[in-house]
N, C-alpha and C positions, 0 to 999 in steps of 0.2 A: 597856810597849809600847803605843803608841797604836793604837786600834781602826781597822780599815779597813772602810769601808762597801761594800756590794755595788754592782754596776753598777745604773744607774737602772732599767732594764727588769726585772732580776732582783728588785730591791727592791720594785718595784710589784707584781709577781706574788706575791711572798711575803706582802705586806701584804693584798692583795685576797683571797687564799685563806683567810685566817683560821686557818691551821694552826700549831700551836706549833713554834717553831724557835729555835735559838741561833746566835750568830755566834762563830766561833773565829778568833782572830787568830794568824797565823803570821809568817814573815819576808817583809816586803815587798821586792820587787826589781824591776829593770827590765832589759830587753835581755839581754845576754850574762851578766849577773850572776845570772840565775835558774838555779838548779840543776836545775830540772825538777819537774813536778807531784808525783811520789812523794816526792822528797827534801824539797820544801817542806812537804808535809803531815806528814811524819815529824818535821820540826823543830817543827811545831805540836802534836805529841803525838797525831797521828791515825794509827791503825794501818792497814797496807796493806789489810786485809780490810774496812775500813769506808769506803773511798774509791771514788768512781765518777768517770768522766770522760765527756765528750762528744766525738764525732768528726763534723765536718761532712762530708757526702758529696754527691756529684753524680752524676746518671745521664747516659748518652750523649745523652739528649734535653734536658739542661739543668735537670732537676728537682733540687731540693735535699731533703735528709733529714738528721736528726740521730740518730745511734746513741748510746745510753747503755749503757756496759758497766762492769764492775768495773775498777779502775785496773790490776790485775795481769794482765789478759787482753788478747787481740787479737780483732779482729772476724773472724768466720767469714763471708767474703763470699758463699760459696756458700749458706750457710744463710739469710743476709739476702736474697739474691735469690729464694730459694724462698718466703719468707713475704711478700715485697713484690711479687713478679712483675716486678722490675726489677733490672738490674745496677747496682752502685754502685762508686764509687772515691773516695778522699779528695779533698776539694775544694782543699786547699792553703792556705797561710798567708794569701796576699793575699785570696782569696775569703772566708775566715773573718773577716779584718779588716773587709771591707766589710759582711758580714752582721751582725757583732756590733760595730758602730761605737762603742757606749758602753762596751765592755770593754777591758781592757788588751791590748796586743799579745800574741798567743800564748795568751790565755785563751779557751776555748770553753765557754760556759755550758751546763749540761745541761738547762735549761728551754727547750727549743726551741719549744714551743707559744707561749711569750711573744713569740717572734720570728717567728711565722707559719710555723713549719716543721712538717713531718710528723716524728713522733718514734717511734722503735722502741727499747724498753727491754728489755735482756736479763733473762731470768727470775731470774737470780741477784740482780740489783739489787732486783727486786720482793720478794724473800724476805728481804732484809737486815733485821735488827732495827733498826740505826741506820745512817743514811746520812750521809756527809760529801761535799760537792761544792764546787768553787770557785765563788765568787759573781760571777765576771766581773772580779775584781780579784786581782792577785797578793797573797798573804798574807791573803786573806779567804775563810773557809770557812763554809758553812752546815751545821748539824747538825740532823737531824730524824729522826723514826721512819720506817721504810721505808714503812708504809702511808700516812703523810701525804705522803711524797715522791711516791708513785704518784698520789695524789689531786690533786697540783698540775697534772698533765697528763692529764686525763680521757679524751682522745682518743688517747693513745699506744697503740701496738701492743706487747704484751708477748709476747716469743718468745725462743727459744734462739738467740742470734746471736753469742755469744762463745765463744772456745776458749782453753785454757790456753796461756801462752807460756813457753818455757824460760828459766830464770834462770841465767846463766853468770857466775860471779864467784868469785874466791878458790879454795878447795878444790874447789868444784863443777866447775871447769874441768878437773880431772884425773880425773874419774870415767869417762871414755871414752864412746864412742858419738857420734852426730851432734849430740846436745844440746850437747856441749862446743865445737862448731864455730860456734855461732850467737852473734849479738850479745846483749847483756843484754836483759831484758824491758823495761826502761825505754827503751832505744834503739829496740827494735822498735816500741813504742808511739809514740815520737816520730816515727819515719819514717812510720808510718801516719797520724799526726795532721797532719803538716805538709807532706809531700811528695806529688807527683803520681807515684806508683809505677806503672809499666806493669802492666796486668792481663794474665793469660794469654789470648792470642787464642783465640777460639772454635774456629778451625780447628786449633789445637794439641791440643785435648782428646782427640779420638779417637786421635791419634798417641801422646799420653802414656799413655792407657789401654792401648793395645796393648803399649807397652814395659813397663808395670807388671803386665801379666798374668803368671800363673805360667809360661806357656810362650811361646817365641818365636812371632810371628805366622806363619801359613801363607803360602807364597809368593804365592798368588793374592790373599789379603787384604792383604798388604803392598803389592803392586803397585796394588791398588785405592786404598789410603790415600794412597800417594805420588802417583798420577796425579790426585788430586782437586785439586791445587794446582800450577799451571804453574811457579811460582817454586820450589816445593819439589822438583818433578820435575827441574828443571834442576840444582839443588844435588846431588841424588842422582847424576845422570849425571856431574857434574863430579868428585865424590869417587870414584866407582867407577872413573873413568879414571886415577886416580893411578898412576904407574909403581911406586910403593912397594908397591902391592897386587898388581901383576903380573897383573891380569886383562884387560888391554887395554881399549880404549874400547867400552863397550856400545852396541848399536844402539838400545835403547829401555829403558824402565823394567823390563820383565820380564827383560831380559838383565842389568840391574844387580842385580836382586833375586837372580838365580841365580848371580851372581859372588861374589868374595871378601867383599864387604860382607855378603851374606846378607840374608834378609828383615828381621831385626831391625835390622841396620846401615842398610839403606835407609830404614826408618821413622825411625830416629834422625837421619839426615841431613835428611830432610824436616822433622822437628820443629825442628831447629836453624834452618832457613831461615825457618820460620813465626814462631818466638818472637823472632827478631831484629827483625822489622818495627816493633814499637812504639817501639824505642829511637832516640833522637836522638844519634848518635855522629858526630863529625867524621870525614871520610874519610881524612885524611892523617896521617902520622907513624907511629912504631912501635907506637902503641896505638890508631891510628885504625881505622875500620870495615874498611877493606881489609886492613890488616895482621892484625887480629884474625881475620877470616874465613880468610885464607890460612894463618895459623899453626894455627888450630883444625883445618883440613882436614889439614895435615901431621901434627899431633899424633894425629889419629884414625887416619890411615893407618899411622903408626909403631906406635901402640898395638895395632892389629890384628895387625901382624907380631910384636910382642912376645908378645901373648896366644897366638899360634900356636906359640911356642917355650916358653912358660912351663909349669912343672910344679908347680902349686900347688892347694891345696884351701881353700875351694871354687873351682872353675873359674869364671871370669867369663863371663857371657852376652854374646854378640856385640853384640846391640842395645843393652843397657845400657852396655857399654863404649864403643861409638861415641858414644852420646849423652853419656856422662860426659866424653869427650875433647872433643867439640865445644862443650859448654856449661860447661867448667870455669872459664872466665874471664868468665862472664856478669856477675860482680860489677863488672868493668871497664866493661861496657856500662851498668850501673846508675849507676856513678859519673859517667860521661860524660853520661848523661841528666839526672841531678839537679843536677850541679854543673859546668856548662860551664867557668867560669873556672878552677876548681881542676884539672879534668881537662886543660885546655889546658896548664897549668903542668906537671902530671905527665907529659904527653906530651913536652914539651920536655926535661924532666929525663931521661926514658928515652932520648931521642935523643942527648943529650949525654953520657950515662953508660951505654953499651950493655952494660957488663960488671957493672953493679951490680944485685943482686937487687931485684925490684920491691917487695917488702915493705919493704926498707930505704929506697927512694925515698919510699914512702908515709909512712914514719915522719918524714921531713923536710919533708913537704908542709904548708904553712901554709894554714889556712882560717879564715874569720871567722864569728862568730855561730853559729847552729844547725848550719851546715855542718861545723864542726870536729868535732862529736861523731860524725858519720856517717863523714866522710872518714878520720878517724884509726882507725876500727875495721878498715879494710883491705878490699880488694876480695874476698878469699877469704871472710870471714865474711858480707859483704853478699850475695855470690852464693849462699852456702849458705842464708841466710835467705830470699832471693827464691824459690829453687827449692822450699824447704820450704813457703813460703806458696802456691806454685802447685800443691802436691800432688804434686811429683815423687817418684819412687822414692828410697828412702834412699841407694842407691848413687850417684845423681847429687848429692844433698846432701853426702854424705861426700867426694866428689871435689872439688866446688867449695870446700869448706872446708879440705880437707887436702892439696891438691895441692902446696903448698909444704912440707908436713910429713907425708910419706907414712908415717912411722913412728908416727903417731898411732893410738890405739886406736879403731877404728870398727867393731869386731866382725867379723862375717862379710863385710862389704863391703870389707875391707882391700885385696883385689886391685885394685879400681878406681882409687883414688888412687895406689896403688903403681905400677901400669902407666902411668898418665897422667904421673905425675911422672918416671918413667924415660924415657918417650917425649920429654918436654920436655928432659931432660938429654941425650938422644941428639941432638936437633935443635940444642941449644946447642953441643954439640961439633962438629956438622957445620958450624955457622956460625962456629966459632972463638970462641964466647962462653962458654967453660966457667965463667967467673966469675959469669955470670948465673944458672945453675942447677947445684946440687950434683949429684953422680952417684949418691949413696945406694947404695954398694956392698952394704950389709947388706940393703937392700930387693931388689936384684937377686938376691942369694943366696936370699932367702926366696921369690922367684918361681921359683926353680929354673932360672935361665937358664944355659946352657952358657958356659964361658970363651970369650972372644973374640967372642961373638955380638953384643954391643952395639957393639963396635968396627967389626965388619963392617957392621952396620946404619947406623952413623953415616957410614961411607964411602959407602954406597949413597945416603944422603940428601944428601950434600954437594953433588952436582951440581944437585939440585933447589932447594937453599936459597942457592946462590951469588948469584942476582939479589937475594934478600932482603938478603944480607950487603952487597952493593955499594950497595943503597939506603940502608942504615943509615949506611954511611960517608959518603955524600953529604949526608945530613940532618945528621949530627953535625958 
């Protein structure tokens, strides 16, 4: 196998430093033929514990930074912000291509100081006995001692900025819990490295913290949190006025908090309004932003009704349930945000095939290049990954990942995806789209629902979803 030389800038830095190193040649590839950094390294005989990777980051002010972490980990963005005093997000493939112009497309060299970048190295990298890293060329790896690697970038900040990533494949996918609902560690790393993933808005943090607290927020605290954002307050009032909840139209936020939504449900509605803002989602079609918001609100209202009749242990908390219902399809928003052409096609497929389950449509969706790896993992896993990355409570992660498979083992959080999936089945029946969502009778029995309750609830919802049904017919 012919040796592959490092990129010019990397090669110059290695030679100038005078530190011992070896070159390891792997499989050289280009474009779509590249299997991904971990697989390439494994083909070169490099163990996953000896490989490090770089991620180009950008701040809201336009500053750039390079994070260097073990290949099998993800960046802990909160920890990174704490040690640097700035918020960061992945810069994206095009920005990396411009910054590292002498490297192969998709290669992000870890020697950021050679490219004039600020560098932050995870402590685990600094403690490695042997380090392997890509030399700016596919199939070219540099091997050197850990202390020599650190010496290559004398101004780098060394801090704890990486966190473990779940690996889900083969038998591991059957072990239960939310870990089994997430994409593979390689795909998580690829998403972080390549795509402009929306960050959790700052305004969402206190709302998410209130939902994750051991107890539901007090009414006064919930009203204060909701009223802090006008758009969020409007969303709360809109959801609280749903005829399915039976509470009437509240006069103000305090009345909404005191109504059927409750303090936790009001905070959840506010959270959904805030976290939607960073996503670029086309408005039209059955998967457009208008339809997603409308169906999320209906799902939440129906879920609250189901929870009121359910007899299950553990009993779901109102706030977490409403949040889980409103955010269960956040993976669709992420798909739309990252892959506009593919989402446009999926939107049209959903309009033309209103009775086909969405995961089945996703399995037939064609995507090119890097996009295919992400698109084909499905919106449910992507949504679970995003919520997990945002630090959402496990109940929300479980619901995003399992709402199409509510029989999945997610431990004590099982009522949340079970209720949301049942709510979606009720709405599908109300719209005359039973083929789109299965009814999951075993799940309904596990929830302890009385015979005939779901049929009566579907009948009550039918009048509300009739305009939705007519809109689908016209689009199709």
